[in-house]
C-alpha positions in Angstrom: -0.6 -64.3 24.7 0.8 -64.2 21.3 -0.7 -61.8 18.8 0.6 -60.6 15.5 -1.0 -57.5 14.0 0.7 -55.7 11.2 -0.7 -52.4 10.1 0.7 -50.4 7.2 -0.6 -46.9 7.5 0.2 -43.9 5.4 -2.0 -41.1 6.8 -2.2 -37.4 6.8 -2.5 -37.7 10.6 -3.3 -40.4 13.1 -4.1 -41.1 16.7 -3.5 -44.6 18.1 -4.6 -45.9 21.5 -4.9 -49.4 22.9 -6.8 -50.9 25.8 -6.3 -54.3 27.3 -6.2 -55.7 30.9 -2.6 -56.9 30.2 -1.6 -53.9 28.2 1.1 -52.8 30.7 3.0 -56.0 30.1 3.1 -55.6 26.3 5.8 -53.4 24.9 4.0 -52.3 21.8 0.9 -51.2 23.7 0.3 -47.7 24.9 -2.5 -47.6 27.5 -4.5 -44.5 27.1 -8.1 -43.2 26.9 -9.6 -42.7 23.5 -9.6 -39.0 22.9 -10.2 -38.9 19.1 -12.9 -36.2 19.1 -14.5 -35.9 15.7 -11.7 -37.7 13.8 -12.9 -40.7 11.9 -11.4 -43.9 13.3 -10.9 -47.6 12.9 -11.1 -50.0 15.8 -9.2 -53.4 15.5 -9.5 -56.0 18.2 -8.3 -59.5 18.8 -8.5 -61.7 21.9 -9.4 -58.7 24.1 -6.6 -56.5 22.8 -8.0 -53.4 21.1 -6.4 -50.8 18.9 -8.2 -47.6 17.9 -6.6 -45.7 15.1 -7.8 -42.2 14.3 -7.7 -41.4 10.6 -7.8 -37.9 9.2 -7.8 -39.2 5.6 -8.8 -42.6 4.1 -7.4 -41.9 0.7 -4.1 -43.8 1.3 -4.9 -46.4 4.0 -3.6 -49.9 4.0 -4.2 -52.8 6.3 -1.9 -55.9 5.9 -3.7 -58.9 7.5 -1.0 -61.4 6.6 -0.7 -64.2 9.2 -3.5 -62.8 11.3 -5.8 -65.3 13.0 -9.5 -64.5 12.4 -10.9 -66.0 15.6 -12.5 -63.3 17.7 -11.4 -60.7 15.2 -13.3 -57.5 14.7 -12.9 -54.3 12.7 -15.0 -51.3 13.2 -14.8 -48.1 11.1 -16.7 -45.8 13.4 -18.2 -43.4 10.9 -20.0 -46.4 9.3 -20.2 -48.7 12.4 -19.2 -51.7 10.2 -18.2 -54.8 12.1 -16.2 -57.7 10.9 -16.7 -61.2 12.4 -14.7 -63.9 10.7 -14.9 -66.7 13.2 -16.4 -69.0 10.4 -13.4 -68.2 8.2 -15.6 -67.0 5.4 -15.1 -63.6 3.8 -18.2 -61.6 3.0 -18.7 -58.2 1.5 -19.7 -56.5 4.8 -16.5 -57.6 6.5 -14.4 -55.0 4.8 -16.7 -52.3 3.7 -15.7 -48.7 4.0 -12.4 -48.8 2.1 -13.3 -47.7 -1.5 -9.7 -46.5 -2.2 -7.9 -49.7 -1.1 -5.2 -50.7 -3.6 -3.5 -53.6 -1.8 -5.2 -56.4 0.1 -3.2 -59.2 1.7 -5.2 -62.0 3.3 -2.7 -64.9 3.1 -2.2 -67.5 5.8 -5.6 -67.1 7.5 -7.2 -70.5 6.9 -10.0 -69.0 4.8 -12.3 -71.5 3.3 -14.8 -69.4 1.3 -15.4 -66.0 -0.2 -18.8 -64.5 -1.0 -19.6 -63.8 -4.6 -19.8 -60.0 -4.0 -16.8 -59.6 -1.7 -14.5 -57.9 -4.3 -17.2 -55.4 -5.3 -16.0 -53.2 -2.3 -12.6 -52.6 -3.9 -12.9 -50.7 -7.2 -9.3 -49.4 -6.9 -7.7 -52.7 -6.0 -4.3 -53.3 -7.7 -2.9 -56.2 -5.7 -4.8 -59.2 -4.1 -3.1 -61.9 -2.1 -5.2 -64.9 -1.0 -2.4 -67.4 -0.9 -1.7 -70.0 1.7 -5.4 -70.5 2.7 -7.8 -73.3 2.5 -10.1 -71.9 -0.2 -12.2 -74.5 -2.0 -13.3 -73.0 -5.3 -15.1 -74.5 -8.4 -14.8 -73.3 -12.0 -17.7 -70.9 -11.4 -15.9 -69.1 -8.7 -13.6 -67.4 -11.3 -16.7 -66.0 -13.0 -18.6 -65.1 -9.8 -16.7 -65.2 -6.5 -13.4 -64.0 -8.0 -15.1 -62.0 -10.7 -12.1 -59.9 -11.7 -14.0 -58.0 -14.4 -15.2 -55.6 -11.8 -11.6 -54.7 -10.9 -10.3 -52.5 -13.6 -7.1 -51.7 -11.9 -6.1 -55.2 -10.7 -2.6 -56.1 -11.8 -1.6 -59.0 -9.6 -3.5 -61.8 -7.9 -1.9 -64.6 -5.8 -4.1 -67.7 -5.1 -1.2 -70.1 -4.7 -1.3 -72.9 -2.2 -5.0 -73.3 -1.7 -7.1 -76.5 -1.5 -9.0 -75.8 -4.7 -6.1 -77.1 -6.7 -7.0 -80.7 -5.9 -10.5 -80.5 -7.4 -10.4 -77.6 -9.9 -10.8 -78.6 -13.5 -11.3 -75.2 -15.2 -9.9 -71.8 -14.7 -11.2 -68.8 -16.7 -9.5 -65.5 -16.2 -10.4 -64.1 -19.6 -10.8 -60.4 -20.3 -9.6 -59.2 -16.9 -6.8 -56.9 -18.2 -4.3 -58.5 -15.9 -0.6 -57.5 -16.2 1.0 -60.2 -14.0 0.2 -63.7 -12.8 2.0 -65.6 -10.0 4.4 -68.3 -11.3 3.0 -70.9 -8.8 -0.7 -70.1 -9.3 -1.4 -73.4 -11.0 1.3 -75.6 -9.6 0.3 -79.2 -8.7 -3.3 -78.7 -9.9 -3.6 -82.3 -10.8 -7.2 -82.1 -11.9 -6.9 -79.0 -14.0 -7.9 -79.5 -17.7 -8.6 -76.1 -19.0 -7.0 -72.6 -18.6 -8.2 -69.4 -20.3 -5.9 -66.4 -19.9 -7.1 -64.7 -23.1 -7.7 -60.9 -23.5 -5.5 -59.7 -20.7 -2.4 -57.5 -20.8 0.3 -60.1 -20.3 3.6 -59.2 -21.9 5.5 -62.1 -20.5 4.5 -65.4 -18.7 6.7 -67.1 -16.1 8.5 -70.0 -17.5 7.2 -72.4 -14.9 3.6 -71.2 -14.8 2.3 -74.6 -16.1 4.6 -76.7 -14.0 3.3 -80.3 -13.3 -0.1 -79.8 -14.9 -0.3 -83.4 -15.8 -3.9 -83.5 -17.1 -4.2 -80.1 -18.8 -5.8 -80.4 -22.3 -6.6 -76.9 -23.3 -4.7 -73.6 -22.8 -5.9 -70.3 -24.3 -3.6 -67.3 -24.2 -4.9 -65.3 -27.2 -5.2 -61.5 -27.4 -2.4 -60.5 -25.1 0.8 -58.6 -25.6 3.3 -61.5 -25.5 6.4 -61.1 -27.7 8.3 -64.2 -26.8 7.7 -67.4 -24.7 10.3 -69.2 -22.7 11.6 -72.4 -24.2 10.5 -74.6 -21.3 7.0 -73.1 -20.6 5.1 -76.1 -22.0 7.5 -78.8 -20.9 5.2 -80.3 -18.3 1.9 -80.3 -20.2 2.3 -83.6 -22.1 -1.4 -84.1 -22.5 -2.1 -80.7 -24.0 -4.4 -81.0 -27.0 -5.4 -77.4 -27.8 -3.1 -74.4 -27.6 -4.3 -70.9 -28.7 -1.6 -68.2 -28.9 -3.3 -66.1 -31.5 -3.2 -62.3 -31.7 -0.2 -61.7 -29.6 3.1 -60.1 -30.7 5.2 -63.3 -31.1 7.9 -63.0 -33.8 9.7 -66.4 -33.6 9.0 -70.0 -32.9 12.2 -71.5 -31.5 13.1 -75.1 -31.9 12.2 -76.3 -28.4 9.1 -74.2 -27.6 6.6 -77.1 -28.4 9.0 -79.9 -27.9 7.5 -83.0 -26.3 3.8 -82.0 -26.9 3.0 -85.3 -28.5 -0.7 -85.0 -27.8 -1.1 -81.5 -29.4 -3.9 -81.6 -32.0 -4.7 -77.9 -32.6 -2.2 -75.0 -32.6 -3.4 -71.4 -33.3 -0.8 -68.7 -33.8 -2.8 -66.4 -36.2 -2.5 -62.7 -36.0 1.0 -62.5 -34.5 4.2 -61.0 -35.9 5.8 -64.2 -36.9 8.8 -63.9 -39.2 10.6 -67.1 -38.4 9.7 -70.7 -37.5 12.6 -73.2 -36.8 12.6 -76.0 -39.3 12.2 -78.6 -36.5 9.8 -76.6 -34.3 7.0 -79.1 -34.8 9.0 -82.3 -35.2 7.6 -83.9 -32.0 4.0 -82.8 -32.5 3.0 -85.9 -34.4 -0.8 -85.6 -33.6 -1.1 -82.1 -34.9 -4.2 -81.9 -37.2 -5.0 -78.2 -37.3 -2.3 -75.5 -37.6 -3.4 -71.9 -37.9 -0.7 -69.4 -38.9 -2.5 -66.9 -41.1 -2.1 -63.1 -40.8 1.7 -63.1 -39.9 4.7 -62.1 -42.0 6.2 -65.6 -42.5 8.5 -66.2 -45.3 10.1 -69.5 -44.4 13.7 -70.3 -45.2 14.4 -71.7 -48.7 15.7 -75.2 -47.8 17.5 -77.3 -50.3 14.9 -80.1 -50.1 12.0 -77.6 -50.2 10.4 -78.9 -47.0 8.4 -76.7 -44.7 8.5 -76.7 -40.9 5.4 -78.9 -41.1 7.3 -81.8 -42.8 6.8 -84.3 -39.9 3.1 -83.5 -39.3 1.6 -86.3 -41.4 -1.8 -86.0 -39.7 -2.5 -82.4 -40.7 -6.1 -81.8 -41.8 -6.0 -78.0 -41.9 -3.0 -75.8 -42.6 -3.8 -72.1 -42.5 -1.1 -69.8 -44.0 -3.0 -67.0 -45.7 -1.8 -63.4 -45.5 1.9 -64.1 -45.1 5.0 -63.5 -47.3 5.6 -67.1 -48.3 7.4 -67.3 -51.7 7.5 -71.0 -52.4 5.2 -74.0 -52.6 6.8 -76.7 -50.4 6.6 -80.3 -51.6 5.6 -81.8 -48.2 2.3 -80.0 -48.4 1.2 -82.6 -51.0 3.5 -85.6 -50.8 3.2 -86.7 -47.2 0.0 -85.3 -46.0 -2.7 -87.8 -46.9 -5.1 -86.4 -44.3 -4.9 -82.8 -45.5 -8.3 -81.4 -46.3 -7.6 -77.6 -46.3 -4.5 -75.7 -47.4 -5.0 -72.0 -47.3 -2.2 -70.0 -49.0 -4.2 -66.9 -50.1 -2.4 -63.5 -50.2 1.2 -64.7 -50.2 4.0 -64.1 -52.7 4.3 -67.6 -54.2 5.7 -67.5 -57.7 7.3 -70.9 -58.0 
């Protein structure tokens, strides 16, 4: 009989007992009668092996269920008599009730296929959630309902990597969840993914390979975060990207290769950042760019000899928003090679020539 049960317990005091017909042959078992008295306890059993853990305080209790098979698995917290039965590989709210102060939940490698829409409502204090390496099949609505992170004010990290939903998922919306971190491989090989919204979180940095191999992604929203700089290669794989919103972050520079190769990009929004500098060739490969929003920054632009702006190669521009900056010159390419231009907003700058 091969059983792996890993319990991480930090308790004021505890009493542990185990009962099993084969207990004498298992080195980590201690056969004894349960003599817990009035102490609250948790009972964990799997394939006839039972552990009873007496808990004097639930304020700092962690159970790590990583690599734990769910067949014939039960948890009972005696003072509530709550029982877990996960033989159908579906997580429901009642399965893990009674742990209001839980901060870390690891459920990876369990073959889970589904999660009820109210499951996370048990864990108001949750900071870390790992559901990786399962068989979860989620639709776009699951990120608004099943994985409704808005109810988890303290959640900092969620890992959903290597689940089946990647093959079918087209939209991911994690907007306004106040997340601080995101796994680098969360979206990897999501071949059907077309839309990602990471807006209104607390991201200061994003992993450089977070959008790796997203061959069909068309729209990415990362506005209203705390990002100061983006890695040069972060958008390398998203060749079909059409809309990118980076507005209202803290980005100060646009380096030469940041948007290199985004030949399908049509709309770029970087309003409300702290932009001081844009490389003169930063948009040279973005030939389809038609809407560029860079208002409410502190842009000056270099003073080139030929008086060309960084948007020189963007001949299809229809809207160029540059209001509320510190631009001092009117660049010739804004009128000479932009036959499609319909709106040029230069309000509240320092143009004198």
